[in-house]
N, C-alpha and C positions, 0 to 999 in steps of 0.2 A: 743616242742620249745617252747612253750608259757611260760614256767617257765623261758627263758631265755632272755626273752623282758623284756626289762626296765619297772620299777613299774609305772611309769606315763604313759606308754603304756598300762598295763594290766588295771591300775585304767580308762583310757579312753574308753579300749575294754568294761569293766564293766558297766559303764556311758552309753555307746552306748545301749548296749542288755536292762539295766533298760529302758531308754529313748522310746527307740524302742516299748518295751514290754507294756509300759504304754499308749504308746499312741496308738498303734493297740489295745487294751482293750479298749479303748475309743471309738475306732471307731467303734468299734463293740457295744459299750452301755456294754460292761464285760457283754455279753451272751455267757454263757459257751458253749451253742449250737451251734454257730455261729464260736468257736474256731477253727481254723488252724494249725496244725503246722507248716506249709508247708507257709501258706499266712503271718504267724509272721516273718517265717524267711527271705520270699523275701522282706518284709516290713523292716525288719532291715537290710540287704545287700544293698537295696535302699537306707538307712538313712547313713549307714555308709560310702558308696561309694560317698554319694552327701556332708554328712557335717561332717564326723568325721576325726580329724585331726589324730586319729590314724593309720587311711590307707595307708597313705604315709611314714609313717614311719617304716612298717614292709617289710622289704625285700620279692622280687615276690617270690624267690624260696620257703620261708616260706607260703606264703599265698598259694599257689600250693598244698602243703604237705597236705600229706593224715593223717599225726600225726599231724598236727596243727587243721586240723578239725577236728578231732576226740578228742582234747582239749578243741577246742571252742565251742562243743557242749556240754561238760562236763561242761563247766563254763555257757553257757545258762540254763541250767538244774540245774547250782547250785543257781543262780540269779534270776531266776524265783521263785523256792522255796524259794530263801528267801523273797523275795517281797511279796509272798502270803500269807507267814507265820508271818510276822510285824502287830501285832495287832494297829489299828486304835486308836489314842489319846484318851484321856477322852475328850479334849476340841475338838475334832471332832465330838465325840459320842454327846456332849451335844449342838454342833451347829446343826449337822443335826437332833436331835429330838426336837429340838425347830422350825427349818423351817418345817418339816415335819407335826407337828401340826399347823402350821401355813397353810399349803397348804392342810391338808388331803392326805398327801401320807404316804406312807409304801413302800418305799424303801430298800434293804438290802445291807449290805456289811459285807465282810469277812476279810478284810486285809486293813491296811493305804492307799496302794494305790487307791483301790476302793473305800472307804473312801472318799480320795480327789474328786476323779472322781465326786460321787453322791454328794456331798458339792456344788460343782462347778454346777451341772446340778440343783439343788435346788435354788442356786442362782439366776441363770438364770431365773429359772420361777418366782422369787418373784420379779427381774426386769422387768419382761412383764406388 
């Protein structure tokens, strides 16, 4: 069922997963101990019903189908794995290291999305 959707809808679904995942992780401070897949899925459902254009483009019979839910669960897993495996850029690393030296902090980050979070956090601390 998922494969039958237009490429634009599939891209929009993936984008909504990515945006929601990164937003959810920011809301818990990228703390692995606070992570809950159930909470993330609830957050994502709220996001796509309120903000995502794709939701209105998928027929209701597809949205309620067990097969579609299984395919979406697989897409969520794939999207999360991709986000978590993407390495921080050299620019991010250099920027974070410079700010951490200024602030005397030692935040760690394992992927590009987490580095974006840490970089923003450090910028906010520098601007106080």
